[in-house]
VOPAGU-2260 file (C-alpha; in pm, 1 decimal, decimal comma):
REM VOPAGU-2260
SITE   aa  ch    i         X         Y         Z
SITE  GLU   A    0    1434,5     265,6   -1182,7
SITE  SER   A    1    1431,1     116,1    -835,7
SITE  TYR   A    2    1430,5     317,1    -515,5
SITE  GLY   A    3    1703,1     115,6    -350,5
SITE  SER   A    4    1953,4     172,8    -632,1
SITE  ARG   A    5    1890,6     547,5    -620,9
SITE  LEU   A    6    1956,9     560,7    -246,8
SITE  GLY   A    7    2296,1     396,1    -270,9
SITE  PRO   A    8    2500,2     234,8       6,6
SITE  CYS   A    9    2433,4     405,8     341,0
SITE  GLN   A   10    2340,2     731,9     170,8
SITE  ARG   A   11    2121,2     928,7     410,2
SITE  ARG   A   12    1932,1    1255,2     404,1
SITE  THR   A   13    2082,8    1573,1     544,6
SITE  THR   A   14    1952,8    1712,9     874,4
SITE  GLU   A   15    1766,8    1986,7     687,5
SITE  GLU   A   16    1600,6    1731,9     459,6
SITE  GLU   A   17    1498,6    1517,5     755,5
SITE  GLU   A   18    1344,5    1817,0     933,2
SITE  GLU   A   19    1153,8    1912,0     620,3
SITE  ASN   A   20    1035,8    1553,0     585,6
SITE  ALA   A   21     919,3    1542,5     948,5
SITE  ASN   A   22     718,3    1862,2     904,1
SITE  ASP   A   23     533,1    1706,6     611,8
SITE  HIS   A   24     418,6    1395,7     801,5
SITE  ARG   A   25      46,5    1427,7     757,8
SITE  ILE   A   26    -229,7    1214,1     615,6
SITE  LYS   A   27    -228,1    1228,6     237,0
SITE  VAL   A   28    -513,3    1110,5      18,0
SITE  ALA   A   29    -485,1     970,6    -333,4
SITE  VAL   A   30    -783,3     879,1    -548,4
SITE  ARG   A   31    -761,0     612,8    -819,1
SITE  VAL   A   32   -1039,3     582,5   -1074,9
SITE  ARG   A   33   -1030,3     233,7   -1218,5
SITE  PRO   A   34   -1105,4     170,3   -1587,9
SITE  GLN   A   35   -1443,7      43,3   -1705,7
SITE  MET   A   36   -1465,2    -335,0   -1694,6
SITE  ALA   A   37   -1643,7    -540,5   -1956,9
SITE  SER   A   38   -1683,3    -826,2   -1707,2
SITE  LEU   A   39   -1917,5    -600,8   -1507,9
SITE  GLY   A   40   -2103,4    -479,0   -1817,4
SITE  GLU   A   41   -1946,0    -134,5   -1801,0
SITE  GLN   A   42   -1791,2    -113,4   -2146,7
SITE  TYR   A   43   -2070,9     110,2   -2275,1
SITE  ALA   A   44   -2151,3     288,5   -1949,3
SITE  GLN   A   45   -2142,1     665,5   -1935,5
SITE  VAL   A   46   -1819,3     803,5   -1791,0
SITE  CYS   A   47   -1901,6    1044,4   -1509,5
SITE  CYS   A   48   -1555,1    1104,7   -1363,0
SITE  ARG   A   49   -1266,2    1283,6   -1531,9
SITE  LYS   A   50    -925,7    1404,3   -1420,3
SITE  VAL   A   51    -888,9    1783,2   -1434,1
SITE  ASP   A   52    -526,1    1800,8   -1318,8
SITE  ASP   A   53    -286,6    1608,5   -1094,1
SITE  ARG   A   54    -490,0    1698,9    -784,0
SITE  THR   A   55    -848,0    1752,8    -904,3
SITE  ILE   A   56   -1125,4    1534,5   -1040,6
SITE  CYS   A   57   -1467,0    1633,3   -1173,1
SITE  ILE   A   58   -1778,8    1423,4   -1114,7
SITE  THR   A   59   -2069,4    1485,0   -1351,6
SITE  SER   A   60   -2410,8    1364,6   -1238,1
SITE  THR   A   61   -2608,2    1149,2   -1480,4
SITE  GLU   A   62   -2935,0    1326,9   -1411,4
SITE  GLU   A   63   -3124,2    1508,6   -1684,2
SITE  GLU   A   64   -2978,9    1838,2   -1561,2
SITE  ALA   A   65   -2614,2    1746,0   -1525,0
SITE  HIS   A   66   -2419,8    1907,0   -1243,1
SITE  GLN   A   67   -2043,2    1908,4   -1207,8
SITE  HIS   A   68   -1872,4    1866,1    -874,3
SITE  TYR   A   69   -1499,2    1918,3    -820,9
SITE  PHE   A   70   -1289,9    1744,1    -556,4
SITE  THR   A   71    -925,8    1803,5    -463,3
SITE  PHE   A   72    -682,4    1539,1    -336,7
SITE  ASP   A   73    -307,3    1508,9    -290,2
SITE  TYR   A   74    -285,9    1276,8    -591,9
SITE  VAL   A   75    -527,4    1181,8    -869,7
SITE  PHE   A   76    -480,5     866,2   -1077,1
SITE  THR   A   77    -694,9     726,9   -1359,2
SITE  GLY   A   78    -715,6     403,0   -1552,2
SITE  ALA   A   79    -428,9     526,0   -1769,9
SITE  ASP   A   80    -189,5     528,1   -1472,9
SITE  THR   A   81       9,4     210,8   -1410,0
SITE  GLN   A   82      95,5      40,1   -1083,1
SITE  GLN   A   83     449,4     177,9   -1121,3
SITE  ASP   A   84     314,0     532,3   -1171,3
SITE  ILE   A   85     120,1     513,2    -845,8
SITE  TYR   A   86     416,9     372,0    -657,8
SITE  ASN   A   87     657,4     636,3    -787,9
SITE  GLU   A   88     424,4     929,7    -729,2
SITE  ALA   A   89     256,7     846,0    -399,1
SITE  VAL   A   90     454,8     576,1    -217,4
SITE  VAL   A   91     830,9     607,4    -274,2
SITE  GLU   A   92     858,6     904,6     -36,2
SITE  MET   A   93     685,7     698,7     231,8
SITE  VAL   A   94     946,6     423,8     192,4
SITE  ASP   A   95    1213,3     692,8     221,7
SITE  SER   A   96    1052,2     812,8     546,9
SITE  ALA   A   97    1043,5     457,4     680,8
SITE  LEU   A   98    1417,2     421,6     621,0
SITE  ASP   A   99    1460,4     740,4     822,7
SITE  GLY   A  100    1283,6     566,6    1113,4
SITE  TYR   A  101     924,2     684,5    1072,3
SITE  ASN   A  102     628,4     446,6    1091,7
SITE  THR   A  103     421,3     453,7     774,6
SITE  THR   A  104      70,6     334,1     692,1
SITE  ILE   A  105     -90,3     288,3     350,8
SITE  MET   A  106    -463,7     228,7     355,9
SITE  ALA   A  107    -677,5     128,0      56,2
SITE  TYR   A  108   -1038,3     239,1     108,9
SITE  GLY   A  109   -1336,5     226,9    -124,2
SITE  GLN   A  110   -1647,8      40,9    -227,2
SITE  THR   A  111   -1639,2    -324,4    -326,1
SITE  GLY   A  112   -1497,4    -388,9    -671,2
SITE  SER   A  113   -1314,6     -56,2    -693,7
SITE  GLY   A  114    -964,9    -206,9    -726,9
SITE  LYS   A  115    -824,0    -182,5    -374,9
SITE  THR   A  116    -676,2    -532,3    -364,1
SITE  PHE   A  117    -529,8    -493,7    -712,2
SITE  THR   A  118    -357,7    -170,1    -607,9
SITE  VAL   A  119    -213,4    -307,4    -282,9
SITE  LEU   A  120    -147,2    -670,8    -371,4
SITE  GLY   A  121    -140,7    -667,0    -751,2
SITE  GLY   A  122    -277,5    -905,3   -1011,2
SITE  GLU   A  123    -166,6   -1180,0   -1245,8
SITE  PRO   A  124     130,7   -1095,6   -1472,2
SITE  GLU   A  125      54,0    -995,5   -1827,7
SITE  ALA   A  126     160,4   -1218,2   -2117,6
SITE  GLY   A  127     535,0   -1203,1   -2164,0
SITE  THR   A  128     609,3   -1097,8   -1805,3
SITE  GLU   A  129     557,5   -1435,7   -1638,2
SITE  GLY   A  130     843,8   -1532,8   -1411,3
SITE  LYS   A  131     949,6   -1176,8   -1334,4
SITE  GLU   A  132     960,9   -1098,6    -963,6
SITE  ILE   A  133     824,9    -748,3   -1027,9
SITE  HIS   A  134     596,4    -719,5   -1329,6
SITE  THR   A  135     350,9    -464,8   -1469,1
SITE  ASN   A  136      66,8    -567,5   -1237,4
SITE  SER   A  137     273,2    -603,0    -918,1
SITE  GLY   A  138     108,5    -418,1    -629,4
SITE  LEU   A  139     244,3    -180,8    -367,7
SITE  PHE   A  140     325,6    -461,4    -122,9
SITE  HIS   A  141     574,1    -634,9    -353,3
SITE  ARG   A  142     719,7    -307,4    -484,0
SITE  ILE   A  143     789,4    -184,0    -131,5
SITE  LEU   A  144     952,9    -512,1     -28,7
SITE  ASN   A  145    1155,8    -519,7    -349,6
SITE  ASP   A  146    1302,9    -174,4    -285,8
SITE  LEU   A  147    1371,9    -252,2      81,0
SITE  LEU   A  148    1558,5    -565,5     -25,5
SITE  ILE   A  149    1760,2    -364,8    -280,6
SITE  PHE   A  150    1848,0    -122,1      -0,8
SITE  LYS   A  151    1947,4    -412,6     224,9
SITE  ASN   A  152    2170,0    -573,7     -39,0
SITE  SER   A  153    2331,9    -242,6    -136,6
SITE  ASN   A  154    2446,5    -190,5     223,4
SITE  ILE   A  155    2595,9    -532,7     294,9
SITE  GLY   A  156    2908,6    -486,6     502,6
SITE  ASN   A  157    2810,6    -141,3     625,4
SITE  LEU   A  158    2464,8    -184,0     770,3
SITE  HIS   A  159    2266,4    -470,4     915,8
SITE  VAL   A  160    1912,0    -465,3     776,8
SITE  VAL   A  161    1659,2    -715,2     913,1
SITE  MET   A  162    1299,8    -739,8     787,2
SITE  THR   A  163    1006,1    -936,7     921,4
SITE  ILE   A  164     652,3    -976,2     787,0
SITE  SER   A  165     329,6   -1051,5     969,7
SITE  ILE   A  166      -7,0   -1080,4     794,6
SITE  LEU   A  167    -339,2   -1052,0     977,1
SITE  GLU   A  168    -703,6   -1033,3     881,3
SITE  ILE   A  169    -998,6    -885,8    1068,2
SITE  TYR   A  170   -1294,4   -1109,1     992,9
SITE  ASN   A  171   -1631,7   -1049,4    1159,7
SITE  GLU   A  172   -1463,4    -850,1    1438,6
SITE  THR   A  173   -1208,2   -1127,0    1501,1
SITE  ILE   A  174    -832,9   -1088,5    1442,7
SITE  ARG   A  175    -672,9   -1390,1    1276,4
SITE  ASP   A  176    -307,7   -1465,5    1202,9
SITE  LEU   A  177    -283,6   -1576,3     839,0
SITE  LEU   A  178      73,1   -1699,5     890,0
SITE  ASN   A  179     -27,7   -1923,8    1178,4
SITE  LYS   A  180    -322,7   -2123,7    1042,3
SITE  LYS   A  181    -573,3   -1846,7    1115,6
SITE  ALA   A  182    -500,2   -1852,5    1488,5
SITE  ILE   A  183    -730,7   -1609,3    1671,3
SITE  LEU   A  184    -542,6   -1323,2    1836,9
SITE  THR   A  185    -636,7   -1081,8    2113,2
SITE  LEU   A  186    -566,5    -711,6    2068,9
SITE  ARG   A  187    -429,0    -525,0    2370,2
SITE  GLY   A  188    -375,9    -158,0    2296,6
SITE  GLY   A  189    -224,8    -184,5    1949,4
SITE  VAL   A  190     -69,2    -411,7    1688,4
SITE  GLU   A  191     259,6    -420,6    1877,1
SITE  ASP   A  192      75,1    -558,3    2179,7
SITE  ILE   A  193     -78,6    -857,5    2002,0
SITE  PRO   A  194      70,5   -1163,1    2172,1
SITE  ASN   A  195     171,2   -1472,8    1975,6
SITE  VAL   A  196     154,5   -1305,2    1633,6
SITE  ARG   A  197     389,1   -1481,4    1394,2
SITE  ARG   A  198     660,6   -1267,8    1232,1
SITE  VAL   A  199     856,0   -1424,0     947,2
SITE  LYS   A  200    1205,2   -1299,4     861,2
SITE  VAL   A  201    1250,0   -1235,1     487,8
SITE  ASP   A  202    1568,9   -1177,8     288,9
SITE  SER   A  203    1455,6   -1229,9     -70,7
SITE  LEU   A  204    1149,3   -1179,7    -290,7
SITE  HIS   A  205    1127,8   -1557,1    -322,6
SITE  VAL   A  206    1063,7   -1582,1      52,1
SITE  VAL   A  207     826,0   -1282,6      35,5
SITE  ASN   A  208     621,9   -1450,9    -238,5
SITE  LYS   A  209     612,0   -1778,3     -48,0
SITE  VAL   A  210     486,6   -1606,6     267,6
SITE  PHE   A  211     240,7   -1393,2      70,6
SITE  ASN   A  212      91,8   -1690,8    -116,5
SITE  ILE   A  213      35,4   -1881,9     207,0
SITE  ALA   A  214    -147,5   -1589,4     366,1
SITE  ASN   A  215    -342,0   -1494,2      55,5
SITE  SER   A  216    -471,9   -1849,1      13,9
SITE  LEU   A  217    -624,1   -1831,1     363,8
SITE  ARG   A  218    -788,6   -1492,5     328,5
SITE  SER   A  219   -1168,7   -1485,7     334,4
SITE  VAL   A  220   -1314,4   -1405,2      -9,0
SITE  ALA   A  221   -1647,7   -1470,8    -179,5
SITE  ARG   A  222   -1822,5   -1411,4    -509,5
SITE  THR   A  223   -2091,5   -1142,1    -512,2
SITE  ASN   A  224   -2291,4    -964,2    -779,4
SITE  SER   A  225   -2049,4    -671,6    -749,0
SITE  ASN   A  226   -1717,6    -857,5    -743,2
SITE  ASP   A  227   -1599,6   -1203,3    -849,5
SITE  GLN   A  228   -1338,6   -1206,6    -570,1
SITE  SER   A  229   -1483,9    -987,2    -296,5
SITE  SER   A  230   -1266,5    -953,0      14,9
SITE  ARG   A  231   -1474,5   -1045,8     320,0
SITE  SER   A  232   -1216,2    -926,6     569,3
SITE  HIS   A  233    -973,3    -641,2     625,1
SITE  ALA   A  234    -616,4    -756,1     558,9
SITE  MET   A  235    -314,2    -605,6     734,0
SITE  PHE   A  236      37,1    -654,7     597,4
SITE  VAL   A  237     298,6    -545,0     851,8
SITE  VAL   A  238     666,7    -501,5     760,8
SITE  ASP   A  239     903,0    -439,5    1052,0
SITE  LEU   A  240    1242,6    -302,8     952,9
SITE  PHE   A  241    1551,4    -298,5    1178,4
SITE  GLN   A  242    1873,2    -114,4    1091,2
SITE  GLN   A  243    2201,5    -126,0    1279,2
SITE  GLN   A  244    2554,0     -15,0    1189,4
SITE  ASN   A  245    2795,2    -301,9    1128,9
SITE  THR   A  246    3070,5    -242,2    1385,4
SITE  PRO   A  247    3310,4    -458,4    1589,3
SITE  GLN   A  248    3057,6    -427,9    1874,1
SITE  SER   A  249    2775,1    -549,5    1644,8
SITE  PRO   A  250    2923,2    -792,3    1389,3
SITE  ASN   A  251    2597,6    -985,7    1356,3
SITE  PRO   A  252    2248,0    -866,3    1257,9
SITE  PRO   A  253    2023,3    -770,9    1550,0
SITE  SER   A  254    1757,9   -1009,1    1675,7
SITE  PRO   A  255    1406,4    -854,8    1652,0
SITE  GLU   A  256    1312,3   -1040,2    1971,8
SITE  ASN   A  257    1599,0    -889,9    2174,4
SITE  ILE   A  258    1634,0    -533,9    2048,8
SITE  MET   A  259    1666,1    -389,6    2400,1
SITE  ASP   A  260    1972,7    -606,4    2464,6
SITE  GLU   A  261    2170,7    -460,9    2173,8
SITE  VAL   A  262    2478,5    -251,6    2261,3
SITE  VAL   A  263    2477,6     -58,2    1931,4
SITE  PRO   A  264    2151,7     136,4    1876,1
SITE  VAL   A  265    1895,5     -16,3    1640,7
SITE  LYS   A  266    1671,4     198,5    1424,3
SITE  ARG   A  267    1328,1      42,1    1395,8
SITE  CYS   A  268    1030,7     135,2    1180,4
SITE  ARG   A  269     709,1     -24,6    1061,4
SITE  ILE   A  270     533,1     -11,2     725,8
SITE  THR   A  271     170,0    -120,1     742,5
SITE  LEU   A  272     -42,2    -182,4     435,1
SITE  LEU   A  273    -417,2    -219,5     482,3
SITE  ASP   A  274    -636,3    -373,1     215,3
SITE  LEU   A  275    -975,5    -288,7     360,2
SITE  ALA   A  276   -1282,0    -485,3     259,8
SITE  GLY   A  277   -1506,5    -272,2      40,9
SITE  SER   A  278   -1824,9    -109,7     160,0
SITE  GLU   A  279   -2123,9    -259,8     -17,9
SITE  ARG   A  280   -2495,5    -222,8     -61,6
SITE  VAL   A  281   -2651,1    -557,6      14,5
SITE  LYS   A  282   -2928,0    -495,5    -239,0
SITE  LYS   A  283   -2668,7    -452,9    -513,6
SITE  SER   A  284   -2421,5    -723,8    -405,4
SITE  GLY   A  285   -2701,1    -977,8    -353,2
SITE  VAL   A  286   -2538,3   -1147,0     -54,8
SITE  THR   A  287   -2735,6   -1366,3     185,5
SITE  GLY   A  288   -2672,8   -1582,6     492,1
SITE  ASN   A  289   -2318,9   -1566,0     631,0
SITE  ALA   A  290   -2213,8   -1322,4     355,9
SITE  MET   A  291   -2485,9   -1088,3     482,7
SITE  LEU   A  292   -2330,4   -1096,0     831,3
SITE  GLU   A  293   -1988,9   -1029,8     676,7
SITE  ALA   A  294   -2126,5    -728,5     489,5
SITE  GLN   A  295   -2283,6    -587,9     805,9
SITE  ASN   A  296   -1957,4    -616,8     999,6
SITE  ILE   A  297   -1759,2    -468,6     712,0
SITE  ASN   A  298   -1988,9    -167,7     683,7
SITE  LYS   A  299   -1996,6    -120,5    1061,4
SITE  SER   A  300   -1618,1    -122,3    1089,1
SITE  LEU   A  301   -1577,2     117,3     796,5
SITE  ALA   A  302   -1826,7     354,3     959,9
SITE  ALA   A  303   -1616,8     338,6    1279,2
SITE  LEU   A  304   -1306,3     417,1    1074,9
SITE  GLY   A  305   -1484,0     720,0     930,6
SITE  ASN   A  306   -1565,3     838,3    1282,9
SITE  ILE   A  307   -1199,4     810,4    1383,0
SITE  VAL   A  308   -1077,0    1001,0    1076,1
SITE  HIS   A  309   -1333,6    1274,5    1142,6
SITE  ALA   A  310   -1227,0    1293,9    1509,0
SITE  MET   A  311    -862,7    1331,9    1404,2
SITE  TYR   A  312    -953,5    1600,3    1150,4
SITE  SER   A  313   -1159,7    1795,8    1402,8
SITE  ASP   A  314    -893,5    1749,9    1674,5
SITE  ALA   A  315   -1144,6    1582,3    1905,0
SITE  LYS   A  316   -1028,2    1462,1    2245,3
SITE  HIS   A  317   -1185,8    1121,1    2192,7
SITE  GLY   A  318   -1252,2     908,9    1886,8
SITE  ALA   A  319   -1569,5     698,8    1900,6
SITE  PHE   A  320   -1420,3     378,9    1762,5
SITE  ARG   A  321   -1719,3     173,2    1884,1
């Protein structure tokens, strides 16, 4: 069941529901334990992590005297959970919030080879599902865009809905535009302040897939001992959504470049998906040369991210992002 079809044409939340939703805007953490992979020689490895309930996992040490450690999250997923399960449980409400005008960020974090890219961007379709726009292995990116497009098409005639996509990568501390031949960009304050970033308007999954394939083919990846397709950069997928009532004063969709000139108010939100490069131990991954430099920059940036999250949690006045 798709999100867009459940929402219905121009159906909105009540004021009470919106207030309740606003009060629950906090960072939520989901953990996904991927299945054992024969390609990595794990088919006979001892399983040390088990799901206790929907919010708790138990880690059992493999030492001679085994110790159990329990950890609590907002969501817990295992290898038995599908891409659709994760989307329905942890992401649909975030899409709902975005349609209400809230900016939303989904960040995939973990060590190399843990399944971050598969979760966010998906994998190859299984046999029998080839040709389907959304298949079993489709990731969060395509599922989000699919539901936004369903919402857009269900409101034709009542609401103008305009969507744009920009795709960036952070490679060795440099920001590159993957939709503009890896053009190097300069950050000034935030993503909205990046000049010359290319934003592509999309109105169908066919266009989304075309844009995605172009960007994905340019992303920096390499083979390591830990991962056949190891991401060597952090990838940022930015979806900007603009909504405007279709009235005699606004018969045409708004232009993202001239929002301030619109007579009828435009509701704008942003959904950002981050597929972070995985932290790695150089001794285990076996990288050398330029890949060694990539690993150092990846680990350094992830450590900085950890400092920022800790500063937010402790309500610090300054986050040491460098």
